[in-house]
VEXPA-267407 format. One record per residue (C-alpha): x, y, z. Coordinates in steps of 0.1 Angstrom, whole numbers, padded with zeros to 4 digits, always signed. Example, Ala and Ser with C-alpha at 12.3 -4.5 7.8 and 13.67 -1.06 7.14 Angstrom:
BEGIN
+0123-0045+0078 +0137-0011+0071 
# end
This chain:
BEGIN
-0003-0397+0461 -0039-0401+0452 -0049-0407+0488 -0033-0372+0496 -0053-0357+0468 -0084-0373+0480 -0077-0363+0516 -0074-0326+0506 -0107-0328+0485 -0124-0345+0515 -0111-0316+0539 -0123-0290+0515 -0158-0307+0512 -0161-0311+0549 -0152-0274+0555 -0179-0262+0530 -0206-0285+0544 -0195-0274+0580 -0198-0237+0569 -0233-0243+0552 -0245-0260+0585 -0233-0231+0606 -0250-0206+0584 -0282-0225+0586 -0279-0227+0625 -0272-0191+0626 -0301-0182+0605 -0324-0203+0628 -0311-0184+0657 -0320-0152+0641 -0353-0162+0631 -0361-0175+0668 -0349-0141+0681 -0371-0121+0656 -0401-0144+0666 -0394-0137+0704 -0390-0101+0698 -0423-0099+0680 -0441-0119+0707 -0427-0095+0733 -0437-0066+0714 -0473-0078+0708 -0475-0084+0747 -0461-0050+0755 -0487-0034+0732 -0516-0054+0746 -0505-0045+0782 -0501-0009+0775 -0535-0007+0757 -0550-0026+0787 -0535+0000+0811 -0548+0030+0791 -0583+0017+0791 -0581+0011+0829 -0569+0046+0835 -0596+0063+0814 -0625+0043+0830 
# end
């Protein structure tokens, strides 16, 4: 009987740990996407400024 209770507790603890790990991975993916988007925005702003300068000269 005690092994059943310990098994249930282990399953619950495993599920909690799994959910936390999944949240961490998801947050990491979000942060990577934000960083990528910021880099693309910076590149596009730099390119657009360079094109404007070329057109005016």
